[in-house]
C-alpha positions as CSV (number, residue, x, y, z in Angstrom):
1,M,76.6,120.7,98.3
2,Q,78.3,123.3,96.2
3,N,81.8,124.6,96.3
4,L,83.4,121.4,97.0
5,T,87.1,121.3,96.9
6,R,88.7,118.5,94.9
7,R,92.2,117.4,95.0
8,S,93.6,114.6,92.9
9,V,96.5,112.5,94.2
10,T,98.2,109.3,93.3
11,V,99.0,107.0,96.4
12,S,101.9,104.8,96.2
13,A,101.3,101.1,96.5
14,C,102.9,101.3,100.0
15,A,100.7,104.1,101.1
16,A,97.6,102.5,99.5
17,L,98.0,99.5,101.8
18,L,96.6,101.9,104.5
19,V,93.2,101.9,102.7
20,L,93.1,98.2,102.1
21,A,90.9,97.7,105.2
22,T,88.2,99.5,103.5
23,A,88.9,98.9,99.9
24,P,90.4,95.3,99.6
25,Q,90.3,95.1,95.7
26,A,91.8,98.6,95.1
27,L,95.2,97.5,94.2
28,A,94.0,94.8,92.0
29,H,93.0,97.2,89.2
30,C,96.1,99.4,89.3
31,P,98.6,98.0,86.8
32,D,101.4,100.3,87.9
33,G,100.8,99.6,91.6
34,A,99.4,103.2,92.2
35,L,96.0,104.1,93.3
36,A,94.6,107.3,91.7
37,T,92.5,109.0,94.3
38,Q,90.4,112.2,94.8
39,A,89.8,114.2,97.9
40,I,86.7,116.0,98.2
41,V,86.1,118.6,100.9
42,S,82.8,120.2,101.9
43,P,82.3,123.8,102.5
44,P,82.6,124.8,106.3
45,V,79.4,124.6,108.4
46,E,79.2,126.6,111.6
47,L,78.1,124.6,114.6
48,L,76.8,126.9,117.4
49,P,77.5,126.1,121.2
50,A,75.3,123.2,122.4
51,G,74.5,122.7,118.9
52,M,74.6,119.3,116.9
53,T,74.7,118.4,113.4
54,S,75.0,115.5,110.9
55,L,76.7,116.1,107.8
56,S,77.0,113.7,104.8
57,L,79.3,113.9,101.8
58,P,79.3,111.6,98.7
59,C,81.8,110.6,96.1
60,P,81.0,111.7,92.6
61,T,79.0,109.2,90.5
62,G,81.2,106.4,89.2
63,E,83.7,106.7,92.0
64,R,84.0,104.5,95.2
65,L,84.5,105.7,98.8
66,L,87.7,104.7,100.3
67,S,87.6,106.9,103.5
68,G,86.6,110.0,104.9
69,G,86.6,112.1,108.1
70,W,86.2,115.7,109.5
71,Q,88.1,118.5,110.5
72,V,87.5,121.8,112.5
73,T,88.3,124.8,110.3
74,S,87.7,127.6,112.8
75,P,90.2,130.6,113.1
76,D,91.3,129.1,116.4
77,P,90.8,125.4,116.5
78,T,92.2,125.0,119.9
79,T,89.1,126.6,121.3
80,A,86.8,124.2,119.6
81,K,85.1,121.4,121.7
82,P,83.7,119.0,119.1
83,V,82.3,115.7,120.4
84,V,82.2,113.3,117.4
85,L,79.2,110.9,117.9
86,E,79.7,109.1,114.7
87,S,82.2,109.2,111.6
88,H,81.8,106.4,109.1
89,P,80.5,105.3,105.7
90,D,76.8,106.0,105.5
91,A,74.9,102.5,106.0
92,S,72.2,103.7,103.5
93,D,74.6,104.7,100.8
94,N,77.9,103.3,100.8
95,S,79.4,106.1,98.6
96,R,78.8,108.7,101.4
97,W,80.7,109.6,104.5
98,L,78.6,110.5,107.5
99,V,79.7,112.7,110.5
100,T,77.5,113.6,113.5
101,V,79.1,116.2,115.8
102,R,78.0,118.0,118.9
103,N,79.6,121.4,120.3
104,D,80.2,121.1,123.9
105,G,82.2,124.5,123.9
106,A,81.1,128.1,124.6
107,Q,82.2,129.2,121.1
108,A,81.0,128.4,117.6
109,F,83.3,126.5,115.3
110,A,83.3,125.6,111.6
111,L,83.3,122.0,110.5
112,Q,84.1,120.2,107.2
113,V,83.7,116.7,106.0
114,Y,86.0,115.1,103.5
115,V,86.0,112.0,101.4
116,Q,88.7,110.1,99.7
117,C,87.3,108.5,96.4
118,T,88.7,106.6,93.5
119,K,87.3,105.5,90.1
120,T,85.4,102.3,90.0
121,T,86.1,99.8,87.1
122,S,83.5,98.4,84.8
123,D,82.8,95.4,87.3
124,G,82.0,97.9,89.8
125,T,85.0,97.2,92.0
């Protein structure tokens, strides 16, 4: 995908505990107790009424997936009727987040996928 939005953040040791369920080794490699992460957001994809789509977004090469998700980015998200069928790490490639959504509403809406990634160490963790 092109035009990805990237935001670098540093998560405190306390906040990093929230990601331990998906990345148990993450803090072991942070000497200062902080975890440097990067949020990547896909371009919006329009989903028409009664439509369904699967979107997948990868972490950059050399980075590890911590978490991911989706968001409705229509001008009026309150009118959107997304039904999320799945939102999880991609089973065929654990560096990607996979989202499948169906539009049960009468209006189209835009959908974006995001991933939170961190650099891997030389031993792959």
